[in-house]
KOLGU-4560 file (N, C-alpha, C; in nm, 3 decimals, padded with zeros to 5 digits):
<recs>
<n_xx: -00.862 n_yy: -01.146 n_zz: -00.785 ca_xx: -00.766 ca_yy: -01.075 ca_zz: -00.701 c_xx: -00.633 c_yy: -01.064 c_zz: -00.772 mol: A seq: 1 type: SER>
<n_xx: -00.567 n_yy: -00.948 n_zz: -00.765 ca_xx: -00.439 ca_yy: -00.930 ca_zz: -00.833 c_xx: -00.329 c_yy: -01.021 c_zz: -00.784 mol: A seq: 2 type: PRO>
<n_xx: -00.339 n_yy: -01.071 n_zz: -00.661 ca_xx: -00.229 ca_yy: -01.155 ca_zz: -00.612 c_xx: -00.216 c_yy: -01.284 c_zz: -00.691 mol: A seq: 3 type: TYR>
<n_xx: -00.322 n_yy: -01.323 n_zz: -00.762 ca_xx: -00.316 ca_yy: -01.445 ca_zz: -00.844 c_xx: -00.218 c_yy: -01.428 c_zz: -00.960 mol: A seq: 4 type: LEU>
<n_xx: -00.195 n_yy: -01.305 n_zz: -01.004 ca_xx: -00.102 ca_yy: -01.278 ca_zz: -01.113 c_xx: 00.018 c_yy: -01.197 c_zz: -01.066 mol: A seq: 5 type: ASP>
<n_xx: 00.051 n_yy: -01.204 n_zz: -00.940 ca_xx: 00.160 ca_yy: -01.124 ca_zz: -00.884 c_xx: 00.294 c_yy: -01.152 c_zz: -00.952 mol: A seq: 6 type: ALA>
<n_xx: 00.312 n_yy: -01.271 n_zz: -01.003 ca_xx: 00.439 ca_yy: -01.305 ca_zz: -01.069 c_xx: 00.462 c_yy: -01.221 c_zz: -01.194 mol: A seq: 7 type: ALA>
<n_xx: 00.356 n_yy: -01.165 n_zz: -01.251 ca_xx: 00.367 ca_yy: -01.085 ca_zz: -01.373 c_xx: 00.388 c_yy: -00.936 c_zz: -01.343 mol: A seq: 8 type: LYS>
<n_xx: 00.372 n_yy: -00.895 n_zz: -01.219 ca_xx: 00.381 ca_yy: -00.753 ca_zz: -01.183 c_xx: 00.527 c_yy: -00.711 c_zz: -01.173 mol: A seq: 9 type: ILE>
<n_xx: 00.560 n_yy: -00.600 n_zz: -01.237 ca_xx: 00.695 ca_yy: -00.545 ca_zz: -01.230 c_xx: 00.695 c_yy: -00.399 c_zz: -01.183 mol: A seq: 10 type: ARG>
<n_xx: 00.580 n_yy: -00.336 n_zz: -01.186 ca_xx: 00.568 ca_yy: -00.196 ca_zz: -01.147 c_xx: 00.564 c_yy: -00.184 c_zz: -00.995 mol: A seq: 11 type: THR>
<n_xx: 00.641 n_yy: -00.091 n_zz: -00.937 ca_xx: 00.633 ca_yy: -00.071 ca_zz: -00.792 c_xx: 00.487 c_yy: -00.047 c_zz: -00.748 mol: A seq: 12 type: PRO>
<n_xx: 00.453 n_yy: -00.102 n_zz: -00.632 ca_xx: 00.314 ca_yy: -00.095 ca_zz: -00.588 c_xx: 00.304 c_yy: -00.058 c_zz: -00.441 mol: A seq: 13 type: MET>
<n_xx: 00.214 n_yy: 00.033 n_zz: -00.414 ca_xx: 00.178 ca_yy: 00.070 ca_zz: -00.278 c_xx: 00.043 c_yy: 00.006 c_zz: -00.249 mol: A seq: 14 type: LEU>
<n_xx: 00.040 n_yy: -00.088 n_zz: -00.157 ca_xx: -00.083 ca_yy: -00.157 ca_zz: -00.120 c_xx: -00.135 c_yy: -00.090 c_zz: 00.007 mol: A seq: 15 type: VAL>
<n_xx: -00.257 n_yy: -00.037 n_zz: -00.001 ca_xx: -00.320 ca_yy: 00.030 ca_zz: 00.113 c_xx: -00.447 c_yy: -00.046 c_zz: 00.146 mol: A seq: 16 type: ILE>
<n_xx: -00.462 n_yy: -00.083 n_zz: 00.273 ca_xx: -00.578 ca_yy: -00.165 ca_zz: 00.308 c_xx: -00.633 c_yy: -00.129 c_zz: 00.444 mol: A seq: 17 type: HIS>
<n_xx: -00.766 n_yy: -00.130 n_zz: 00.453 ca_xx: -00.836 ca_yy: -00.114 ca_zz: 00.580 c_xx: -00.890 c_yy: -00.248 c_zz: 00.626 mol: A seq: 18 type: GLY>
<n_xx: -00.876 n_yy: -00.278 n_zz: 00.753 ca_xx: -00.919 ca_yy: -00.407 ca_zz: 00.806 c_xx: -01.069 c_yy: -00.427 c_zz: 00.796 mol: A seq: 19 type: ALA>
<n_xx: -01.146 n_yy: -00.318 n_zz: 00.793 ca_xx: -01.291 ca_yy: -00.328 ca_zz: 00.788 c_xx: -01.344 c_yy: -00.319 c_zz: 00.644 mol: A seq: 20 type: LYS>
<n_xx: -01.258 n_yy: -00.344 n_zz: 00.548 ca_xx: -01.297 ca_yy: -00.342 ca_zz: 00.407 c_xx: -01.374 c_yy: -00.469 c_zz: 00.376 mol: A seq: 21 type: ASP>
<n_xx: -01.503 n_yy: -00.455 n_zz: 00.349 ca_xx: -01.585 ca_yy: -00.572 ca_zz: 00.319 c_xx: -01.594 c_yy: -00.598 c_zz: 00.170 mol: A seq: 22 type: TYR>
<n_xx: -01.536 n_yy: -00.511 n_zz: 00.088 ca_xx: -01.532 ca_yy: -00.532 ca_zz: -00.057 c_xx: -01.413 c_yy: -00.618 c_zz: -00.096 mol: A seq: 23 type: ARG>
<n_xx: -01.300 n_yy: -00.591 n_zz: -00.032 ca_xx: -01.178 ca_yy: -00.666 ca_zz: -00.060 c_xx: -01.128 c_yy: -00.721 c_zz: 00.074 mol: A seq: 24 type: VAL>
<n_xx: -01.133 n_yy: -00.852 n_zz: 00.092 ca_xx: -01.087 ca_yy: -00.908 ca_zz: 00.219 c_xx: -00.941 c_yy: -00.872 c_zz: 00.248 mol: A seq: 25 type: PRO>
<n_xx: -00.913 n_yy: -00.841 n_zz: 00.372 ca_xx: -00.780 ca_yy: -00.796 ca_zz: 00.411 c_xx: -00.674 c_yy: -00.900 c_zz: 00.378 mol: A seq: 26 type: VAL>
<n_xx: -00.710 n_yy: -01.025 n_zz: 00.379 ca_xx: -00.615 ca_yy: -01.131 ca_zz: 00.344 c_xx: -00.565 c_yy: -01.119 c_zz: 00.202 mol: A seq: 27 type: GLY>
<n_xx: -00.648 n_yy: -01.067 n_zz: 00.112 ca_xx: -00.605 ca_yy: -01.051 ca_zz: -00.027 c_xx: -00.499 c_yy: -00.942 c_zz: -00.040 mol: A seq: 28 type: GLN>
<n_xx: -00.516 n_yy: -00.833 n_zz: 00.034 ca_xx: -00.415 ca_yy: -00.727 ca_zz: 00.031 c_xx: -00.283 c_yy: -00.775 c_zz: 00.090 mol: A seq: 29 type: GLY>
<n_xx: -00.291 n_yy: -00.848 n_zz: 00.200 ca_xx: -00.170 ca_yy: -00.901 ca_zz: 00.263 c_xx: -00.102 c_yy: -01.003 c_zz: 00.172 mol: A seq: 30 type: ALA>
<n_xx: -00.182 n_yy: -01.089 n_zz: 00.108 ca_xx: -00.125 ca_yy: -01.190 ca_zz: 00.017 c_xx: -00.057 c_yy: -01.123 c_zz: -00.102 mol: A seq: 31 type: ALA>
<n_xx: -00.119 n_yy: -01.017 n_zz: -00.156 ca_xx: -00.058 ca_yy: -00.945 ca_zz: -00.267 c_xx: 00.076 c_yy: -00.888 c_zz: -00.224 mol: A seq: 32 type: LEU>
<n_xx: 00.081 n_yy: -00.822 n_zz: -00.110 ca_xx: 00.206 ca_yy: -00.763 ca_zz: -00.063 c_xx: 00.314 c_yy: -00.869 c_zz: -00.043 mol: A seq: 33 type: PHE>
<n_xx: 00.278 n_yy: -00.980 n_zz: 00.019 ca_xx: 00.376 ca_yy: -01.088 ca_zz: 00.040 c_xx: 00.428 c_yy: -01.143 c_zz: -00.092 mol: A seq: 34 type: GLN>
<n_xx: 00.338 n_yy: -01.160 n_zz: -00.189 ca_xx: 00.382 ca_yy: -01.209 ca_zz: -00.320 c_xx: 00.471 c_yy: -01.109 c_zz: -00.391 mol: A seq: 35 type: ASP>
<n_xx: 00.439 n_yy: -00.981 n_zz: -00.380 ca_xx: 00.524 ca_yy: -00.879 ca_zz: -00.440 c_xx: 00.664 c_yy: -00.885 c_zz: -00.380 mol: A seq: 36 type: LEU>
<n_xx: 00.672 n_yy: -00.904 n_zz: -00.250 ca_xx: 00.803 ca_yy: -00.918 ca_zz: -00.186 c_xx: 00.875 c_yy: -01.044 c_zz: -00.236 mol: A seq: 37 type: GLN>
<n_xx: 00.801 n_yy: -01.152 n_zz: -00.248 ca_xx: 00.861 ca_yy: -01.278 ca_zz: -00.293 c_xx: 00.917 c_yy: -01.265 c_zz: -00.434 mol: A seq: 38 type: ARG>
<n_xx: 00.848 n_yy: -01.190 n_zz: -00.519 ca_xx: 00.892 ca_yy: -01.171 ca_zz: -00.658 c_xx: 00.982 c_yy: -01.048 c_zz: -00.673 mol: A seq: 39 type: PHE>
<n_xx: 01.025 n_yy: -00.991 n_zz: -00.560 ca_xx: 01.119 ca_yy: -00.879 ca_zz: -00.556 c_xx: 01.070 c_yy: -00.755 c_zz: -00.632 mol: A seq: 40 type: GLU>
<n_xx: 00.939 n_yy: -00.732 n_zz: -00.622 ca_xx: 00.880 ca_yy: -00.610 ca_zz: -00.677 c_xx: 00.884 c_yy: -00.504 c_zz: -00.567 mol: A seq: 41 type: VAL>
<n_xx: 00.935 n_yy: -00.385 n_zz: -00.596 ca_xx: 00.935 ca_yy: -00.280 ca_zz: -00.493 c_xx: 00.792 c_yy: -00.252 c_zz: -00.446 mol: A seq: 42 type: PRO>
<n_xx: 00.768 n_yy: -00.269 n_zz: -00.317 ca_xx: 00.632 ca_yy: -00.252 ca_zz: -00.265 c_xx: 00.636 c_yy: -00.204 c_zz: -00.121 mol: A seq: 43 type: ALA>
<n_xx: 00.532 n_yy: -00.131 n_zz: -00.085 ca_xx: 00.508 ca_yy: -00.088 ca_zz: 00.053 c_xx: 00.365 c_yy: -00.127 c_zz: 00.088 mol: A seq: 44 type: LYS>
<n_xx: 00.340 n_yy: -00.147 n_zz: 00.217 ca_xx: 00.208 ca_yy: -00.187 ca_zz: 00.265 c_xx: 00.166 c_yy: -00.090 c_zz: 00.375 mol: A seq: 45 type: TYR>
<n_xx: 00.052 n_yy: -00.026 n_zz: 00.355 ca_xx: -00.004 ca_yy: 00.067 ca_zz: 00.453 c_xx: -00.137 c_yy: 00.009 c_zz: 00.500 mol: A seq: 46 type: LEU>
<n_xx: -00.146 n_yy: -00.020 n_zz: 00.628 ca_xx: -00.261 ca_yy: -00.091 ca_zz: 00.685 c_xx: -00.328 c_yy: -00.004 c_zz: 00.791 mol: A seq: 47 type: TYR>
<n_xx: -00.460 n_yy: 00.006 n_zz: 00.779 ca_xx: -00.539 ca_yy: 00.081 ca_zz: 00.876 c_xx: -00.637 c_yy: -00.015 c_zz: 00.944 mol: A seq: 48 type: PHE>
<n_xx: -00.615 n_yy: -00.051 n_zz: 01.071 ca_xx: -00.700 ca_yy: -00.151 ca_zz: 01.136 c_xx: -00.844 c_yy: -00.107 c_zz: 01.158 mol: A seq: 49 type: PRO>
<n_xx: -00.871 n_yy: 00.025 n_zz: 01.157 ca_xx: -01.008 ca_yy: 00.069 ca_zz: 01.185 c_xx: -01.070 c_yy: 00.148 c_zz: 01.068 mol: A seq: 50 type: ASP>
<n_xx: -01.022 n_yy: 00.124 n_zz: 00.947 ca_xx: -01.081 ca_yy: 00.187 ca_zz: 00.829 c_xx: -01.140 c_yy: 00.078 c_zz: 00.738 mol: A seq: 51 type: GLU>
<n_xx: -01.221 n_yy: 00.121 n_zz: 00.641 ca_xx: -01.281 ca_yy: 00.025 ca_zz: 00.550 c_xx: -01.222 c_yy: 00.045 c_zz: 00.410 mol: A seq: 52 type: ASN>
<n_xx: -01.306 n_yy: 00.036 n_zz: 00.306 ca_xx: -01.258 ca_yy: 00.048 ca_zz: 00.169 c_xx: -01.206 c_yy: 00.188 c_zz: 00.139 mol: A seq: 53 type: HIS>
<n_xx: -01.262 n_yy: 00.286 n_zz: 00.205 ca_xx: -01.218 ca_yy: 00.425 ca_zz: 00.190 c_xx: -01.155 c_yy: 00.469 c_zz: 00.321 mol: A seq: 54 type: TRP>
<n_xx: -01.044 n_yy: 00.539 n_zz: 00.312 ca_xx: -00.978 ca_yy: 00.592 ca_zz: 00.431 c_xx: -01.043 c_yy: 00.728 c_zz: 00.460 mol: A seq: 55 type: ILE>
<n_xx: -01.115 n_yy: 00.739 n_zz: 00.572 ca_xx: -01.198 ca_yy: 00.856 ca_zz: 00.597 c_xx: -01.157 c_yy: 00.941 c_zz: 00.717 mol: A seq: 56 type: LEU>
<n_xx: -01.089 n_yy: 00.883 n_zz: 00.813 ca_xx: -01.050 ca_yy: 00.959 ca_zz: 00.932 c_xx: -00.950 c_yy: 01.067 c_zz: 00.892 mol: A seq: 57 type: SER>
<n_xx: -00.970 n_yy: 01.192 n_zz: 00.937 ca_xx: -00.879 ca_yy: 01.301 ca_zz: 00.896 c_xx: -00.731 c_yy: 01.272 c_zz: 00.921 mol: A seq: 58 type: PRO>
<n_xx: -00.699 n_yy: 01.215 n_zz: 01.037 ca_xx: -00.559 ca_yy: 01.182 ca_zz: 01.064 c_xx: -00.505 c_yy: 01.075 c_zz: 00.971 mol: A seq: 59 type: GLY>
<n_xx: -00.591 n_yy: 00.977 n_zz: 00.941 ca_xx: -00.549 ca_yy: 00.871 ca_zz: 00.851 c_xx: -00.534 c_yy: 00.921 c_zz: 00.707 mol: A seq: 60 type: HIS>
<n_xx: -00.617 n_yy: 01.017 n_zz: 00.670 ca_xx: -00.604 ca_yy: 01.076 ca_zz: 00.536 c_xx: -00.468 c_yy: 01.144 c_zz: 00.521 mol: A seq: 61 type: ILE>
<n_xx: -00.423 n_yy: 01.212 n_zz: 00.626 ca_xx: -00.292 ca_yy: 01.276 ca_zz: 00.622 c_xx: -00.181 c_yy: 01.172 c_zz: 00.603 mol: A seq: 62 type: GLN>
<n_xx: -00.191 n_yy: 01.061 n_zz: 00.674 ca_xx: -00.092 ca_yy: 00.953 ca_zz: 00.660 c_xx: -00.099 c_yy: 00.895 c_zz: 00.519 mol: A seq: 63 type: VAL>
<n_xx: -00.222 n_yy: 00.873 n_zz: 00.469 ca_xx: -00.242 ca_yy: 00.819 ca_zz: 00.334 c_xx: -00.172 c_yy: 00.906 c_zz: 00.231 mol: A seq: 64 type: TRP>
<n_xx: -00.201 n_yy: 01.038 n_zz: 00.234 ca_xx: -00.141 ca_yy: 01.129 ca_zz: 00.136 c_xx: 00.010 c_yy: 01.139 c_zz: 00.150 mol: A seq: 65 type: TYR>
<n_xx: 00.060 n_yy: 01.148 n_zz: 00.272 ca_xx: 00.204 ca_yy: 01.158 ca_zz: 00.292 c_xx: 00.275 c_yy: 01.033 c_zz: 00.239 mol: A seq: 66 type: ALA>
<n_xx: 00.218 n_yy: 00.916 n_zz: 00.265 ca_xx: 00.277 ca_yy: 00.791 ca_zz: 00.217 c_xx: 00.270 c_yy: 00.783 c_zz: 00.065 mol: A seq: 67 type: THR>
<n_xx: 00.155 n_yy: 00.815 n_zz: 00.010 ca_xx: 00.135 ca_yy: 00.810 ca_zz: -00.136 c_xx: 00.231 c_yy: 00.905 c_zz: -00.208 mol: A seq: 68 type: PHE>
<n_xx: 00.242 n_yy: 01.027 n_zz: -00.159 ca_xx: 00.330 ca_yy: 01.124 ca_zz: -00.224 c_xx: 00.478 c_yy: 01.086 c_zz: -00.209 mol: A seq: 69 type: LEU>
<n_xx: 00.517 n_yy: 01.033 n_zz: -00.093 ca_xx: 00.654 ca_yy: 00.985 ca_zz: -00.076 c_xx: 00.684 c_yy: 00.868 c_zz: -00.168 mol: A seq: 70 type: ASN>
<n_xx: 00.586 n_yy: 00.780 n_zz: -00.184 ca_xx: 00.602 ca_yy: 00.664 ca_zz: -00.274 c_xx: 00.625 c_yy: 00.712 c_zz: -00.417 mol: A seq: 71 type: PHE>
<n_xx: 00.544 n_yy: 00.809 n_zz: -00.462 ca_xx: 00.561 ca_yy: 00.863 ca_zz: -00.596 c_xx: 00.694 c_yy: 00.936 c_zz: -00.612 mol: A seq: 72 type: LEU>
<n_xx: 00.729 n_yy: 01.017 n_zz: -00.513 ca_xx: 00.858 ca_yy: 01.087 ca_zz: -00.517 c_xx: 00.973 c_yy: 00.987 c_zz: -00.533 mol: A seq: 73 type: ASP>
<n_xx: 00.964 n_yy: 00.877 n_zz: -00.462 ca_xx: 01.070 ca_yy: 00.778 ca_zz: -00.465 c_xx: 01.076 c_yy: 00.706 c_zz: -00.601 mol: A seq: 74 type: HIS>
<n_xx: 00.961 n_yy: 00.659 n_zz: -00.649 ca_xx: 00.960 ca_yy: 00.575 ca_zz: -00.769 c_xx: 00.949 c_yy: 00.652 c_zz: -00.900 mol: A seq: 75 type: HIS>
<n_xx: 00.903 n_yy: 00.775 n_zz: -00.896 ca_xx: 00.892 ca_yy: 00.854 ca_zz: -01.019 c_xx: 01.008 c_yy: 00.954 c_zz: -01.030 mol: A seq: 76 type: VAL>
<n_xx: 01.035 n_yy: 01.023 n_zz: -00.921 ca_xx: 01.138 ca_yy: 01.126 ca_zz: -00.923 c_xx: 01.276 c_yy: 01.076 c_zz: -00.882 mol: A seq: 77 type: LEU>
<n_xx: 01.281 n_yy: 00.956 n_zz: -00.821 ca_xx: 01.408 ca_yy: 00.900 ca_zz: -00.779 c_xx: 01.457 c_yy: 00.951 c_zz: -00.645 mol: A seq: 78 type: GLY>
<n_xx: 01.372 n_yy: 01.021 n_zz: -00.571 ca_xx: 01.410 ca_yy: 01.069 ca_zz: -00.438 c_xx: 01.425 c_yy: 00.950 c_zz: -00.342 mol: A seq: 79 type: ASP>
<n_xx: 01.502 n_yy: 00.972 n_zz: -00.237 ca_xx: 01.517 ca_yy: 00.868 ca_zz: -00.136 c_xx: 01.385 c_yy: 00.849 c_zz: -00.064 mol: A seq: 80 type: GLU>
<n_xx: 01.349 n_yy: 00.721 n_zz: -00.034 ca_xx: 01.225 ca_yy: 00.692 ca_zz: 00.038 c_xx: 01.234 c_yy: 00.754 c_zz: 00.176 mol: A seq: 81 type: TRP>
<n_xx: 01.128 n_yy: 00.821 n_zz: 00.214 ca_xx: 01.119 ca_yy: 00.877 ca_zz: 00.348 c_xx: 00.989 c_yy: 00.832 c_zz: 00.412 mol: A seq: 82 type: GLN>
<n_xx: 01.003 n_yy: 00.765 n_zz: 00.523 ca_xx: 00.884 ca_yy: 00.723 ca_zz: 00.597 c_xx: 00.813 c_yy: 00.848 c_zz: 00.647 mol: A seq: 83 type: ARG>
<n_xx: 00.682 n_yy: 00.861 n_zz: 00.623 ca_xx: 00.608 ca_yy: 00.979 ca_zz: 00.670 c_xx: 00.623 c_yy: 00.996 c_zz: 00.821 mol: A seq: 84 type: PRO>
<n_xx: 00.641 n_yy: 01.118 n_zz: 00.864 ca_xx: 00.660 ca_yy: 01.148 ca_zz: 01.004 c_xx: 00.542 c_yy: 01.108 c_zz: 01.091 mol: A seq: 85 type: GLY>
<n_xx: 00.424 n_yy: 01.096 n_zz: 01.031 ca_xx: 00.306 ca_yy: 01.062 ca_zz: 01.110 c_xx: 00.299 c_yy: 00.912 c_zz: 01.143 mol: A seq: 86 type: LEU>
<n_xx: 00.384 n_yy: 00.832 n_zz: 01.082 ca_xx: 00.381 ca_yy: 00.687 ca_zz: 01.110 c_xx: 00.465 c_yy: 00.652 c_zz: 01.229 mol: A seq: 87 type: LEU>
</recs>
């Protein structure tokens, strides 16, 4: 799990997790996000309580893309972070 090496991470990270993900336990995603915060790495956490490893619901896909693109705009282009309107 990446959270074991979170102290070495410096790149901004968007952690996206579905509660029904049986490949990666939800606790690992939450632990990674908490460690990123502890080590002052710019990070956001997007959690879907009724999705699994892949985000498949059409409404959730819209939220996923809006969040992902805003995250990139902020960290690559330097734009101000904007919370997606769908959240």
